[in-house]
C-alpha positions in Angstrom: 0.0 0.0 0.0 1.3 3.4 -1.0 -0.7 6.2 0.6 -0.7 9.7 -0.7 0.1 13.0 1.0 -1.7 12.3 4.2 -1.1 11.0 7.7 -2.5 7.7 9.0 -6.3 7.7 8.7 -8.1 4.9 10.3 -11.2 5.1 8.1 -9.3 5.5 4.8 -10.1 2.7 2.3 -6.4 1.7 2.1 -6.1 1.3 5.9 -9.3 -0.7 5.9 -8.2 -2.9 2.9 -4.8 -3.5 4.5 -6.5 -4.7 7.7 -8.6 -7.2 5.7 -5.9 -8.7 3.5 -3.0 -11.0 4.5 0.6 -10.2 3.6 0.2 -6.5 3.3 3.1 -4.0 3.8 2.2 -0.3 3.9 4.7 2.4 3.1 4.5 4.7 6.1 2.4 7.8 5.4 4.5 11.0 5.4 1.9 13.7 5.6 1.8 17.0 3.6 4.7 18.7 5.3 7.7 16.6 4.2 7.5 16.8 0.4 10.9 15.1 -0.3 9.9 12.9 -3.3 13.2 11.1 -3.3 12.7 10.1 0.4 9.2 8.8 -0.4 10.5 6.8 -3.4 13.2 5.3 -1.2 10.5 4.2 1.3 8.7 2.4 -1.5 11.9 0.7 -2.6 12.7 -0.4 0.9 9.2 -1.9 1.4 9.3 -3.5 -2.0 12.7 -5.2 -1.4 11.5 -6.5 2.0 8.6 -8.5 0.3 9.2 -12.1 -0.8 7.2 -13.3 -3.8 4.9 -11.5 -6.1 4.4 -7.7 -5.5 1.1 -6.0 -6.1 1.0 -2.2 -5.5 -2.1 -0.4 -4.3 -1.5 3.4 -4.5 -3.8 6.3 -3.9 -3.5 10.0 -4.8 0.0 11.3 -4.4 1.1 7.7 -3.8 0.3 7.1 -7.5 2.8 9.8 -8.5 5.3 8.3 -6.1 4.9 5.0 -7.8 5.4 6.6 -11.2 8.7 8.1 -10.0 9.8 4.8 -8.4 8.8 2.5 -11.3 11.8 3.2 -13.5 14.3 3.2 -10.7 13.6 -0.2 -9.2 14.9 -3.6 -10.2 12.0 -5.2 -8.3 9.5 -7.1 -10.4 5.9 -6.0 -10.0 2.9 -8.2 -10.9 0.6 -5.2 -11.1 -0.5 -1.9 -9.7 -3.8 -0.4 -8.8 -3.4 3.4 -9.1 -6.4 5.1 -7.6 -7.4 8.8 -8.3 -4.0 10.2 -9.2 -3.8 14.0 -8.6 -2.8 16.4 -11.3 0.3 17.9 -9.6 1.1 19.8 -12.8 -1.8 22.1 -12.1 -2.5 24.2 -8.9 -4.1 22.2 -6.1 -7.0 23.4 -3.9 -6.2 25.3 -0.7 -4.7 23.1 2.0 -2.6 21.1 -0.6 1.0 21.8 -1.6 1.7 24.6 -4.1 3.3 24.0 -7.4 6.4 25.6 -6.1 6.5 23.3 -3.1 6.0 20.2 -5.3 8.7 21.4 -7.7 11.1 22.0 -4.8 10.3 18.6 -3.4 11.2 16.8 -6.7 7.7 15.8 -7.7 7.6 17.7 -11.0 7.3 17.0 -13.8 5.0 14.0 -13.1 6.6 11.1 -14.9 4.7 10.2 -18.1 6.7 7.2 -19.3 5.0 3.8 -19.8 5.1 1.8 -16.6 7.1 -1.4 -16.8 4.3 -3.5 -15.2 0.5 -3.9 -15.8 -1.6 -1.3 -14.1 -5.1 0.0 -13.6 -5.8 3.7 -13.1 -9.1 4.2 -11.3 -10.4 7.7 -12.1 -13.2 9.8 -10.7 -15.3 12.1 -12.8 -15.5 14.8 -10.1 -12.1 14.6 -8.3 -11.1 18.1 -7.0 -7.4 17.1 -7.4 -7.4 16.0 -11.0 -9.9 16.2 -13.9 -11.1 13.0 -15.5 -9.6 14.0 -18.8 -6.2 14.7 -17.3 -6.2 11.3 -15.4 -7.2 9.7 -18.7 -4.0 11.1 -20.2 -1.9 9.7 -17.3 -3.5 6.3 -17.9 -2.8 6.4 -21.6 0.9 7.5 -21.1 1.5 4.9 -18.4 0.0 2.1 -20.5 -2.6 1.5 -17.9 -6.2 0.3 -18.2 -8.6 3.1 -17.2 -11.5 2.3 -14.9 -14.2 5.0 -14.7 -15.4 5.1 -11.1 -18.1 7.7 -11.8 -18.5 10.6 -9.4 -16.5 9.5 -6.3 -14.7 12.7 -5.5 -11.1 11.9 -4.4 -12.1 8.5 -3.1 -11.3 9.4 0.4 -13.2 9.9 3.7 -13.8 13.6 2.8 -15.7 12.3 -0.3 -17.7 9.8 1.8 -15.5 6.8 1.4 -14.3 4.5 4.1 -14.4 1.0 2.7 -14.0 0.8 -1.1 -15.3 -2.6 -2.2 -14.2 -1.9 -5.8 -10.6 -2.3 -4.9 -10.6 -6.0 -4.4 -11.9 -7.0 -7.8 -9.4 -4.7 -9.5 -6.5 -6.3 -7.5 -7.8 -9.7 -8.4 -7.9 -8.8 -12.1 -4.3 -7.6 -11.9 -3.0 -10.5 -9.8 -5.2 -13.6 -10.0 -4.9 -15.5 -6.8 -3.7 -12.4 -4.8 -7.1 -12.2 -3.0 -8.6 -15.5 -1.9 -12.3 -15.8 -0.9 -11.2 -16.4 2.7 -9.2 -13.1 2.7 -12.4 -11.0 3.0 -13.9 -10.2 6.3 -16.6 -7.7 5.3 
C-alpha cells in the first residue's frame, strides 16, 4: 500500500483494505509537510525489497505519483499496480494542498509520463477536485494503464464519503489472479 500526501487515517479505504488482506506492507504515510519525493521513493523501494514473492502495489492519490517516479528506478519485479485517483500535480491544487512551487522544490515535477514497466489500472473519478477525469485519462494512456471510470466518487477518500472501497478487491484480483482468496475478505 502506498498512501498519498496524508497521515495515517483509520477510516481510509487503504487502511481498511490493509487490515482485511493478508501479507500487506504499507509504506508509512509521510503527511503533507515533508515533500521530499526522493525520500518517499526510497521508502517504496525499501518496502518492495522486503517482500518475498509477487508484488502488487495499491497506491492512492500522491502515492500514485510516487509509484510513477519509483517504477523506472527499481529492479523489483511488479505483478501489477492499482493506481487510484492520481492528482494532477502539474496544475495548482486546492487550498490546503501543496503549491506547485513546493511540489517542484520537493522533486515531484514533472509528473513522470513514461510507460510503466508493469501492468496497471488507473481508477479515475469524474469529479475529483485534485485531477480532472480528462487529465487522469492522459496519465493512464501515457503509463500504458487500463482506465476504470469510477463515476463521481470525489477523491475516493473519507472527505468524499469513502471509508471502505469494495471496488478495490476485484481490481486487485484482475491484476493479480490469486492475490485475493475468498477467505481473505472479512466484510
